[in-house]
N, C-alpha and C positions, 0 to 999 in steps of 0.2 A: 759499697755504697756508703756515702758519708752521712753523718747525722743530719746535715742540712737537707740532703736529698730525701731522707726518710721523713723528716718533719714536713717537707713540702707535699709529699705523697699523702701523708695522713691528714693534713689540713685541707687537701683538695686544691692546692694552688696549681698543680700541674694539669688539673681538669680531667675530664673523662671523655670517652669517645662519643657520648650522647650529648646533644645540644641542651643547654640550660635555658630556661625561660626566665627572663627578667621581668620586673614590673613594667618596663617600657614595652615589652612584647605583648602584654595582656591588653585585651580590648577594654575600653573605658567602662562598659557595663560590668565586666568581670571584676574590675578594680573596685567599683561601687559596692558590689555584693560582698567582696572580701572585707572592705572597710566597715560595712554594716554589721557583718558577722563579728568583727573584732569589737565593735562598740556595744553590742547587746550583752547584757549580763547573762552569765551562765545560769541555767535552771538550778535552783536549790531544792533539794527534797525537803518536804515538810512531813513530819510524823503526825498523823491524826489518830487520836485515841477515841474509839467509838465504844460506847457502853450500850449493851442490849437493855431494853426495857425490863424492869423487874417482873418476875413471874408472880402471879397471885398465889401467895402461900396458903391462903384459906380455901383454895379450890378443892373440890371433891375429886374432880377428874379434869384432865386437859387433853383435848384431841385436836389434830390438825384439820383445818378447813380445806375444801377443794381449791380455794383461792390461795395460791402459794404465798406464804408469809403470814397468813391469818391463823390465829389460834383461838379455839373455843374453850372456855373454862366453865365447867358446871360449878356454881357457887353454893346453891342451897336447894334442898328438897324438903318442903315443910308442910306438914298436915295442918290445915286450917279448921277453925270451928264451924265453918259453913259447908262441911263435908266435901271439901276440895283439897287438892294438893297445889301449892304454889311452888313453881320451879323458877329459879333465878340462874341466868347464865350471862356470859359476856363474850364479845369478840374483840380480840386485840391484834393490832398490826405489829408484828415482830420484824418486819422488813425495814429497809431504809428508803422506801418509796411509797407514794400514795397507793392505796388499794381500793378498788370498787367492790364493796361487799354486796350491794343489791341495787339493781338499776331502777326498778319500779317498786320501791320499798313499801309505800303506804297508799296504794291506790284503793279507793272505795273503803277506806277505814279498815283494810285487811292487809296482811303481809305474809309472804311466804316464810319469812324468818320465824314467824310465830305460828301461823295457821297450818303449816306443814309439819309442825312438831307434834309428837304424840308419845304416850308412854304405854308400856305393856306390863300388866299384872300377870306374871308368869305362873303364879299359883292357880289362878282361875282362868288362865289363857284368854285374857280380855284386853282389847286395845282401847285406850282412853284418849280421844282427841281433845283439843283445847275446848274449854267451856265457852259457849256462845251466849250472848245476852238474849234470853227468852225464845230464841228461834234459831234454827240452823243457818238461816240466811243473814243473821245479824253478825256484827263484827265480834272477834274473839275477845274474851275478858283477858286483856294483856296490856303490856306497856304500849304506848302510842308515841308517834313522832309526826311532825308536820313535814319532814323531809321527803322529797320524792325519790331521791337516791341517796344511798349511804356510802360515803367515801371516807375511809380511815387514813389519817396521816400517820407517819411512822411513830410508833409508840402509843398511839391513841387507842382507847378502849370504848366500846359501845355496849351498854348494859341493857338486858332484855329480861322480862319476866312474863309468865303466863300461868293461868289457872286450869287445872284438869280435874275431872271427877275423881274423888278419892276412892281407892280400892277399900274393901272391907278392913276393919281394924286388925284382923289377924295377919294381914299382908304387911310385912315390914320392909320389903325390898321391891323396887321397880326397875325396869330398863327404860332408858330415855332415848328417843330417836329424834334428833335435830337434823333438819335438811342439810345436806352437803358435808356431813362429818360421819365418821364411823359411829356405830351404836355405843352408847355408854350403858353398860349392863350391870345388873345386880347392885343398885345403889340403895343404901340405907335411907329410909324415910325418917326425917327428923320431926321434932314436934315444935 
């Protein structure tokens, strides 16, 4: 075989046994699609750097909430001069989407976020519910909001506080039960 014959075979000039389709053989719709595909720019990948919201470094304890992506931080447990304990905590959305924390948050000046919370004095085996203003039917002595439902945006924090009857002075630790999170146990009472 001569070098010319070899070159023709390699370049495809001699053809193959299968028919070749030329642009003239394509239907006009197919040609339009091919032309559009050639004109569109190729997708370029973009690197997105996402930073998680900073954790509260002053938190006494942090627990996951039943709502995926919500984190509850216990911030402070303080004995007050009016024979109460004031407990401060927060809800933070650690996800990248809006999260519904509570649907009917503040109906009748009460909220499950607060009214369902209690603490246990394990020394005296006593449960302490949220203090209510002068009667059990009155709203809790706690943080208030005018919002009917609480939706946290990504990285957003919602702060809450409530007052509880203080255990005797010889009790220096309590366990705190906040609805929809695991118990936070044996927490030192601050002053």
